[in-house]
C-alpha positions as CSV (number, residue, x, y, z in Angstrom):
1,M,0.0,0.0,0.0
2,E,1.3,3.4,-1.0
3,P,1.6,6.0,1.8
4,I,-1.6,8.0,2.5
5,V,-1.8,11.3,4.3
6,Q,-4.9,11.9,6.5
7,I,-5.8,15.3,8.1
8,S,-7.5,14.9,11.5
9,L,-9.9,17.8,11.9
10,D,-9.9,17.9,15.7
11,L,-11.9,21.1,15.7
12,T,-15.3,21.9,17.1
13,T,-17.2,23.7,14.3
14,I,-18.0,23.0,10.7
15,K,-16.7,26.4,9.7
16,E,-13.2,25.8,11.2
17,A,-13.2,22.3,9.8
18,L,-14.0,23.4,6.2
19,E,-11.3,26.1,6.3
20,M,-8.7,23.6,7.5
21,A,-9.8,20.9,5.1
22,E,-9.6,23.3,2.1
23,I,-6.0,24.1,2.8
24,A,-5.1,20.5,3.5
25,V,-6.7,19.3,0.2
26,E,-4.8,22.1,-1.7
27,A,-1.6,20.8,-0.1
28,G,-2.2,17.3,-1.3
29,V,-3.7,15.5,1.7
30,D,-5.5,12.3,0.6
31,W,-8.0,11.6,3.4
32,I,-10.1,13.9,5.6
33,E,-11.0,12.9,9.1
34,A,-14.0,14.3,11.0
35,G,-12.3,14.1,14.4
36,T,-14.1,13.2,17.6
37,P,-14.3,16.8,18.8
38,L,-15.9,17.8,15.5
39,L,-18.4,15.0,15.7
40,L,-19.3,15.9,19.3
41,G,-19.7,19.5,18.3
42,E,-21.6,19.1,15.0
43,G,-22.5,15.5,14.6
44,L,-23.1,13.9,11.3
45,H,-23.8,17.3,9.8
46,A,-20.0,17.8,9.8
47,V,-19.6,14.7,7.7
48,A,-22.3,15.8,5.4
49,A,-20.7,19.3,5.0
50,L,-17.3,17.7,4.3
51,R,-18.8,15.4,1.7
52,Q,-20.5,18.2,-0.1
53,A,-17.3,20.3,-0.1
54,F,-15.0,17.5,-1.1
55,P,-17.0,15.0,-3.1
56,N,-14.0,12.9,-4.2
57,H,-12.1,12.6,-1.0
58,P,-12.3,9.7,1.5
59,I,-13.8,10.9,4.8
60,V,-13.1,9.1,8.1
61,A,-15.6,9.5,10.9
62,D,-13.7,9.0,14.1
63,L,-16.7,7.7,16.1
64,K,-14.8,5.6,18.6
65,T,-17.8,3.4,18.6
66,M,-18.3,1.3,21.7
67,D,-21.9,0.2,21.3
68,G,-24.8,0.5,18.8
69,G,-22.3,-0.4,16.1
70,Y,-24.6,-0.9,13.1
71,L,-26.7,2.3,13.6
72,E,-23.6,4.5,14.2
73,A,-21.9,3.2,11.1
74,E,-25.1,3.4,9.0
75,M,-25.7,7.0,10.0
76,M,-22.2,8.1,9.1
77,A,-22.2,6.1,5.8
78,K,-25.5,7.9,4.8
79,A,-24.0,11.2,5.7
80,G,-21.0,10.6,3.4
81,A,-18.3,8.9,5.4
82,T,-16.2,6.3,3.7
83,H,-14.5,5.0,6.9
84,V,-15.7,4.7,10.5
85,V,-13.8,3.9,13.7
86,V,-14.7,1.2,16.2
87,M,-12.8,0.6,19.4
88,G,-11.0,-2.7,19.9
89,V,-12.1,-2.8,23.6
90,A,-15.7,-2.8,22.5
91,H,-17.6,-6.1,22.7
92,P,-16.8,-8.2,19.6
93,A,-20.5,-8.1,18.8
94,T,-20.2,-4.4,18.3
95,I,-17.2,-4.8,16.1
96,R,-19.0,-7.3,14.0
97,A,-22.1,-5.0,13.8
98,V,-19.9,-2.1,12.5
99,V,-18.3,-4.4,10.0
100,K,-21.7,-5.6,8.8
101,A,-23.0,-2.1,8.3
102,A,-19.8,-1.2,6.5
103,R,-20.3,-4.1,4.1
104,D,-24.0,-3.2,3.6
105,Y,-23.2,0.4,2.8
106,G,-19.9,0.0,0.9
107,I,-17.6,1.7,3.4
108,Q,-14.6,0.5,5.5
109,V,-13.8,0.0,9.1
110,M,-10.8,1.1,11.2
111,G,-10.3,-0.7,14.5
112,D,-8.6,1.4,17.2
113,I,-6.6,-0.6,19.8
114,M,-6.4,2.3,22.3
115,A,-6.6,1.2,26.0
116,S,-6.4,-2.4,25.2
117,P,-4.4,-4.4,27.8
118,D,-3.0,-6.6,25.1
119,P,-2.5,-4.5,21.9
120,V,-1.3,-7.3,19.7
121,A,-4.2,-9.7,20.7
122,C,-6.6,-6.8,20.2
123,A,-5.3,-6.0,16.7
124,K,-5.5,-9.7,15.7
125,M,-9.1,-10.0,17.1
126,L,-10.1,-6.9,15.1
127,E,-8.6,-8.3,11.9
128,A,-10.4,-11.6,12.5
129,N,-13.7,-9.8,12.9
130,G,-13.3,-8.1,9.5
131,V,-11.9,-4.6,10.1
132,D,-10.0,-3.2,7.2
133,F,-7.4,-1.1,9.1
134,I,-5.8,-1.1,12.5
135,I,-5.1,2.1,14.5
136,V,-2.2,1.9,17.0
137,H,-3.3,4.8,19.2
138,T,-1.8,6.3,22.3
139,S,-4.5,8.4,24.0
140,F,-4.3,12.1,24.8
141,D,-5.0,11.6,28.5
142,E,-2.6,8.7,28.8
143,R,0.2,10.9,27.3
144,G,-0.8,13.7,29.7
145,E,0.0,11.5,32.7
146,D,2.9,9.6,31.2
147,K,4.8,11.6,28.5
148,E,7.0,8.5,27.7
149,R,4.0,6.6,26.1
150,T,4.0,6.6,22.3
151,P,2.6,4.4,19.5
152,Y,6.1,3.0,19.2
153,D,5.4,1.0,22.4
154,H,3.3,-1.4,20.3
155,L,3.7,-0.5,16.7
156,A,6.3,-3.0,15.5
157,A,4.6,-5.9,17.2
158,V,1.2,-5.0,15.8
159,V,2.5,-4.5,12.3
160,E,4.1,-8.0,12.5
161,A,0.9,-9.6,13.8
162,V,-1.6,-8.4,11.2
163,N,-2.0,-8.4,7.5
164,V,-4.2,-5.3,7.1
165,P,-2.8,-1.7,6.9
166,V,-1.8,0.0,10.1
167,Q,-2.0,3.6,11.2
168,A,-0.2,5.1,14.2
169,V,-1.4,8.1,16.1
170,G,-1.0,9.9,19.3
171,G,1.8,12.4,20.3
172,L,4.0,11.8,17.3
173,T,6.2,14.7,16.2
174,I,6.1,15.9,12.5
175,D,9.3,14.0,11.8
176,Q,8.0,10.8,13.5
177,A,4.7,10.9,11.6
178,A,6.5,11.5,8.3
179,D,8.6,8.4,8.9
180,M,5.7,6.1,9.7
181,P,5.6,4.4,6.3
182,K,9.1,3.1,6.9
183,N,7.8,1.6,10.2
184,G,5.1,-0.3,8.4
185,A,2.3,2.2,9.0
186,P,1.4,3.7,5.6
187,L,-1.7,5.6,6.8
188,V,-0.1,8.8,8.2
189,V,-2.1,11.3,10.3
190,I,-1.4,14.9,10.8
191,G,-3.7,16.7,13.3
192,A,-5.4,20.1,13.1
193,P,-5.2,22.5,14.7
194,L,-1.5,22.1,13.8
195,V,1.0,22.9,16.5
196,I,4.8,22.8,15.8
197,D,7.3,23.8,18.5
198,K,4.5,25.2,20.6
199,Q,3.4,27.5,17.8
200,E,-0.2,27.1,16.6
201,F,-1.0,27.6,12.9
202,K,-4.6,28.6,12.1
203,P,-6.2,29.0,8.6
204,S,-7.6,32.4,9.4
205,K,-4.2,34.0,9.9
206,D,-1.6,31.6,8.7
207,R,-3.1,30.2,5.5
208,E,-0.1,30.2,3.1
209,Q,2.3,29.2,5.9
210,L,0.1,26.4,6.9
211,K,-0.4,25.2,3.3
212,G,3.4,25.2,2.9
213,I,3.9,23.1,6.0
214,L,1.3,20.6,4.9
215,Q,2.7,20.4,1.4
216,Q,6.2,19.7,2.7
217,F,4.8,17.1,5.1
218,V,2.9,15.4,2.2
219,S,6.0,15.3,0.1
220,R,8.0,13.7,2.9
221,V,5.4,11.0,3.5
222,K,5.1,10.2,-0.2
223,A,8.9,9.9,-0.5
224,N,8.8,7.1,2.1
225,R,8.0,3.5,1.4
226,I,6.9,0.6,3.6
227,E,9.7,-1.7,4.6
228,G,9.3,-5.4,4.1
């Protein structure tokens, strides 16, 4: 699988999300993610707005589904999402329900192993239940309490254990994220709002600078290839 760059719109309004997504798409980003804060703030209307604005781009709805799997996936598929996220610590019945909805509506499922006590076993279980991608995710709150935690803690073992593509997210620097394809994780995420060296870049005041940063990041990711 060739490297793919995904912009995670961890914003809270449709207006902000559309502004950031427009710059990201101009910079060459492949996938657009309606981040969890955006879904909490605007719901499926955010997905619908992104789909209308960007009809040809894959859209990930980061639902972090824990229950009601079929309905949640169905709602997002109807709104225009092409990918939904289910948690690996959910009941396997929920994972299977999300996968069934995805098959019924022609979308794909990403399984997030965040908070799993056994990340490798969780990833293998997700793959066995039909998910299309595995997300190796170190949570924001976990990193807040223990700054040493990163996706690298489990990444190599998970990549070795599964046959589906892997994504790694959570506290990675720009340089670490850009190198993810060389670590076996071709789905590369860059978050927005974008903060580099404690400086925050916003579309309203840093549009061209932000676009340049994203273009450079996309070029770096695309220059990498998966090992093995």
